[in-house]
C-alpha positions in Angstrom: 89.7 93.8 103.3 89.9 91.0 100.8 88.7 87.4 102.4 90.7 84.7 100.9 91.0 81.3 101.8 94.2 79.9 101.8 94.9 76.1 102.1 96.4 76.0 105.4 95.6 72.6 106.1 97.1 71.2 102.7 100.3 74.0 103.0 101.2 72.6 106.6 100.7 68.8 105.6 103.4 69.7 102.6 105.5 71.4 105.3 105.5 68.3 107.6 106.0 66.0 104.9 108.1 67.2 102.4 110.4 69.4 104.2 112.7 66.6 105.5 115.8 68.7 106.2 116.9 71.0 109.0 118.5 74.0 109.4 120.2 74.5 112.9 119.7 77.9 114.6 123.5 78.8 114.7 123.7 78.3 111.2 121.1 80.8 110.0 123.0 82.2 107.1 123.9 79.3 104.7 127.0 79.2 102.3 127.7 77.8 99.2 128.2 73.9 100.8 125.0 74.3 102.9 123.1 75.0 99.5 124.6 72.3 97.8 123.8 69.7 100.4 120.1 71.0 101.1 119.6 70.8 97.1 120.8 67.3 96.7 117.4 65.9 96.5 116.6 68.4 93.8 117.7 70.8 90.9 118.1 74.6 91.2 116.4 76.2 88.4 117.3 79.7 87.0 114.4 81.8 87.6 113.5 82.2 84.0 114.0 78.6 83.5 111.6 78.0 86.4 108.8 80.2 84.8 109.3 78.4 81.3 108.9 74.8 83.1 106.2 75.0 85.7 104.0 78.4 84.5 101.4 77.6 81.8 99.3 79.9 80.2 95.7 78.9 81.8 97.1 77.4 85.0 96.6 73.8 86.3 94.8 74.7 89.7 91.2 74.1 87.7 91.1 72.2 84.4 88.6 73.8 82.9 89.8 77.4 84.4 86.2 78.5 84.7 86.7 79.0 88.5 89.5 81.8 87.8 89.1 85.5 88.5 86.3 87.1 86.1 88.9 89.1 84.7 91.2 86.8 83.8 90.7 86.2 80.2 88.7 88.1 77.5 89.2 85.7 74.1 87.6 89.0 71.9 90.4 91.3 72.9 93.3 89.5 74.0 92.9 85.8 72.3 95.3 83.0 74.0 96.1 85.7 77.4 95.4 84.8 80.8 96.3 87.3 82.9 95.6 85.7 86.0 96.7 81.8 86.5 97.6 79.6 89.1 99.9 76.5 89.0 100.5 74.2 91.6 104.0 72.8 91.9 104.7 69.2 93.3 104.5 68.3 96.8 106.6 65.5 96.7 109.3 63.8 94.6 112.4 65.5 93.4 113.1 68.9 95.3 112.4 72.3 93.1 114.7 74.9 94.1 115.1 78.7 93.0 117.7 81.3 94.6 117.9 85.2 94.0 118.3 88.1 95.9 116.2 90.7 97.4 115.8 93.8 95.3 113.3 95.3 97.2 112.5 96.6 100.5 109.4 97.8 102.5 110.7 100.5 105.1 109.4 103.4 102.5 105.6 101.7 103.0 105.4 101.5 98.9 105.9 97.4 98.8 103.5 95.8 101.1 103.5 92.1 101.3 105.6 91.5 98.4 109.5 91.2 97.7 111.2 90.9 93.9 114.4 88.5 93.9 117.1 89.3 91.1 119.5 86.6 89.4 122.0 87.5 87.1 122.5 84.7 84.6 125.1 85.3 81.8 125.5 89.2 82.9 121.6 89.3 82.3 118.8 89.9 84.8 116.2 87.3 85.5 113.5 88.3 88.3 110.5 87.2 90.0 107.8 88.5 92.3 107.0 86.8 96.0 103.6 87.3 97.1 104.3 87.1 101.2 101.9 87.4 103.9 104.5 89.2 105.7 104.3 92.5 107.3 107.3 94.5 107.3 109.0 91.8 105.1 112.2 93.7 105.0 113.1 92.9 108.8 113.4 89.2 107.7 114.4 89.7 103.9 116.1 93.0 103.4 117.1 94.3 100.5 120.4 92.7 99.2 119.8 89.3 100.9 120.3 86.1 98.7 117.6 83.5 99.5 117.4 79.9 98.7 113.6 78.8 98.2 112.1 75.3 98.3 109.2 75.6 95.8 107.4 72.2 96.4 103.9 72.6 97.5 104.0 76.2 96.4 102.3 77.4 93.1 103.4 80.0 90.3 100.8 82.1 88.9 99.9 85.2 87.2 98.4 88.4 89.3 97.4 91.1 86.5 99.9 89.1 84.3 102.6 89.3 86.7 104.4 86.2 87.3 105.0 85.4 91.1 105.8 82.5 93.6 102.5 82.3 95.6 99.8 79.8 97.0 96.1 79.6 96.0 93.7 82.3 97.2 89.8 82.4 96.6 88.5 85.8 96.6 84.8 86.0 97.9 84.8 89.7 98.9 81.6 91.3 97.6 82.0 94.6 99.1 84.9 95.3 96.7 85.0 98.1 93.8 83.4 96.1 91.2 83.1 92.9 93.0 81.5 91.1 90.4 84.9 91.2 88.4 86.8 89.6 90.6 85.4 86.7 92.3 87.5 83.5 91.6 91.2 81.9 92.3 94.0 83.9 92.1 97.4 84.1 93.2 97.6 84.7 97.1 100.1 85.1 99.8 102.3 82.7 100.8 101.6 82.3 104.7 104.3 83.5 106.7 105.1 79.9 108.7 105.6 78.5 105.1 108.6 81.5 104.3 109.9 80.8 107.3 110.0 77.0 105.9 110.8 77.4 102.8 113.1 80.5 102.4 116.7 80.2 103.2 119.3 82.6 103.4 122.3 82.7 101.9 125.3 84.7 103.5 124.4 88.1 104.5 122.9 91.1 102.7 125.1 93.1 100.2 123.3 95.7 97.9 126.3 96.0 96.1 125.9 92.9 94.3 122.4 93.9 92.8 122.4 94.8 88.8 120.6 98.1 87.8 120.1 98.2 84.1 120.1 102.0 82.8 117.3 102.2 80.2 115.4 104.9 78.6 111.6 104.7 78.7 111.8 104.3 74.7 113.1 100.7 75.5 109.9 99.6 76.9 107.0 102.0 76.9 106.1 101.4 73.5 106.4 97.3 73.7 102.9 97.0 75.3 101.0 95.0 73.0 103.1 92.2 73.4 101.5 90.8 77.0 103.5 87.6 76.9 107.1 89.2 76.2 105.9 91.5 79.1 106.1 89.1 81.5 110.0 88.4 81.0 110.6 92.3 81.8 108.3 92.5 84.8 110.2 93.0 88.2 113.4 94.1 86.3 115.7 96.7 88.6 116.6 100.0 86.1 117.5 103.1 86.3 116.1 106.0 83.9 118.2 109.2 83.7 117.2 112.3 82.4 113.6 112.5 83.8 111.6 115.0 85.5 108.0 114.7 86.6 105.6 116.6 84.5 103.2 117.3 87.2 100.0 114.8 85.5 98.3 111.8 85.9 97.0 109.2 83.9 93.4 109.0 83.3 91.9 105.8 81.3 89.7 107.6 79.3 91.4 111.3 78.8 95.0 110.3 78.9 97.6 112.6 80.8 95.7 115.3 82.8 97.4 118.1 85.0 97.3 117.1 88.6 95.4 119.5 91.0 97.5 121.8 93.1 96.2 122.9 96.4 95.5 126.6 96.8 93.7 127.4 99.8 90.0 128.3 99.5 90.0 128.3 95.8 86.4 128.5 94.8 85.8 128.3 97.9 86.4 124.6 97.7 88.7 123.1 100.5 89.1 119.8 98.9 90.6 120.6 95.6 94.2 119.3 95.3 93.8 118.1 99.3 95.4 114.5 99.1 93.3 113.6 101.7 90.2 113.9 99.8 91.4 114.8 96.0 92.8 111.2 94.1 93.9 113.8 91.5 96.0 115.9 93.9 99.4 116.9 92.9 101.5 114.7 95.2 102.8 111.3 94.8 99.7 109.0 96.3 96.5 110.7 97.0 93.6 108.9 98.5 92.4 106.1 96.8 89.1 106.3 99.0 90.6 103.2 100.8 90.1 101.0 97.4 93.9 100.6 97.6 95.3 100.8 94.3 98.6 102.4 93.5 98.2 106.2 92.0 100.6 106.9 88.7 102.4 110.0 88.3 103.9 111.0 84.9 107.7 111.3 84.2 109.2 112.1 80.9 112.2 112.7 79.2 110.9 115.1 76.7 110.1 112.8 74.2 108.3 109.8 76.0 106.7 109.1 79.0 105.9 106.5 81.5 104.5 106.6 85.2 105.7 106.5 88.7 103.3 104.4 91.0 102.8 104.9 94.9 100.8 103.3 97.2 98.6 106.2 99.1 100.3 104.3 102.1 103.7 105.0 101.8 105.5 107.2 104.0 106.3 110.0 101.3 102.7 109.1 99.6 101.6 113.2 100.3 104.9 114.7 99.0 104.6 117.1 96.6 105.9 116.2 93.1 109.1 117.9 92.4 108.3 121.6 91.8 109.2 125.1 92.4 107.0 128.5 92.8 107.3 130.9 89.5 105.0 133.8 90.1 103.3 132.3 92.9 102.5 129.3 90.8 103.7 125.6 90.7 106.2 125.0 87.7 106.9 121.1 86.9 110.1 120.5 85.2 112.9 122.0 86.6 114.2 119.1 89.0 115.6 116.7 86.8 117.4 114.0 87.0 117.3 110.0 87.5 114.7 107.4 89.1 115.5 103.9 90.2 113.1 101.1 90.8 111.6 97.9 89.8 110.1 98.0 86.3 106.5 96.5 86.2 103.7 95.3 83.3 100.2 95.2 85.4 97.3 94.6 83.4 94.4 93.6 85.6 91.3 93.5 83.5 91.2 91.0 80.3 88.4 93.3 79.1 90.5 96.1 77.7 93.4 96.2 75.3 96.9 97.0 76.5 98.3 100.4 76.4 101.5 102.4 77.1 100.2 102.8 80.7 100.5 99.5 82.1 104.4 100.2 82.2 105.3 101.7 85.5 108.1 102.1 87.4 108.2 101.6 91.3 110.5 102.9 93.5 111.2 101.6 97.5 111.2 105.1 98.7 111.7 108.8 98.0 115.5 108.4 98.0 115.6 106.7 94.7 114.6 109.8 93.2 117.8 111.3 92.3 116.9 115.3 91.0 118.7 118.5 90.6 117.7 121.8 89.9 118.2 122.7 86.3 118.2 126.6 87.1 115.1 127.7 85.0 113.2 128.3 88.4 114.8 130.5 91.4 116.6 127.5 93.2 120.0 127.4 92.1 121.2 125.2 89.0 122.4 122.2 90.8 120.5 122.2 93.9 119.7 118.5 94.9 115.7 118.1 95.5 116.3 117.6 99.4 117.3 120.3 101.9 118.1 123.7 100.6 119.6 126.6 102.4 118.0 129.7 101.0 119.7 132.8 100.5 118.7 134.1 103.8 119.8 131.4 105.7 116.9 129.5 106.1 117.1 126.0 105.4 114.0 124.3 103.8 113.2 121.3 102.3 112.2 121.0 98.9 110.7 117.3 99.2 107.8 119.0 101.0 104.9 117.2 102.6 101.5 118.0 101.8 100.2 121.0 104.1 97.0 123.8 103.7 99.2 126.5 104.3 102.6 125.7 102.2 102.3 129.1 100.8 103.5 130.3 104.1 106.6 128.4 103.8 107.6 129.0 100.1 110.8 127.3 98.9 111.2 130.7 97.4 111.4 134.3 98.8 108.1 135.7 99.1 108.3 139.7 98.2 108.4 140.7 101.7 111.5 138.2 102.6 113.2 139.5 99.6 112.8 143.4 100.8 113.9 142.1 104.3 117.0 140.7 102.9 117.8 143.3 100.8 117.7 145.9 103.7 119.7 143.3 105.6 122.5 143.2 102.9 122.5 147.2 102.8 123.2 147.6 106.7 126.1 145.3 106.4 
């Protein structure tokens, strides 16, 4: 587990000295008048305005920046670009405020100790990630909840090029994968006590006020070279239509490769396609060997492709990618529809040049996929990827979780089942 040194003493001092306001217990949810009174000592910034004013390229936490995470900068690859940075915000003086509506939840296990807030300005989205040291953060800040944040004493930074509200954190975990490349100061999670002090609820949760922008993969996937411009889009809430899963994963050296579909005792190797052992298994989030990086699976619209990102700890991590059995083999692309989620641009190593695989969509839960059979397989056209009643009256779940004996519970009928079904029809 990552070892980090949070500046608890400084943070608590800030909490005691700078937070000279009080919210009564019976006023858990602020109204507009409360917000106006609470922010009278300063200014509420639009999210983009906040980033432009307070987030610098190199950051201000160390004036020489040599103590930042080693992967933060490589002038030979990406001159003038810092993927990791920390800018501390004044703890005293004029109040610095931002507000936004939470666009994520962690009930599906795919957003761990992280929130994204959305603000609509002139009909357009502005978004910002919040790094919070809170398990089950959605219990306090559910999707659709608008929050006001007093930023004084916190920090704004970038982790893997993703802007986020945070606190400074020093990583000295020598046991991590490629640990020598990761030592240094990075954005860290805001401790829970500071969240409760700095974050205030405005009204009650209302998901209907979140804005989803319908985009095509081509609208963003080829714009990967402008690393700074990508920061403005990161965190955007989007819907992509007319897509399907190709059954592929992305390999840094070889590009897109087919995932391994489990077949019992194939080549006498029980681990092939087993998501508990095989990181390339044909599921959303197979094992990473406890390294913890998100797994990516390819979606396409037939012209362009991008990735759907899933944690191996998500509740649906071991669900098979959408497929049908055709001639006893998995066939991908028969379930088509839309995906909604958070658009992200994640680049954590300045030693490499950017590529299209830095883009991905992160869904909150499996229900953020809205897919239907196209009729090219054995499942009737228009059948939603979910519960399906077979012709023999047996209801099966097309969203199957991995199991070694999946062939014994196929979503289509075996020859024996078909013969039995035909026999029953003749007897009627």
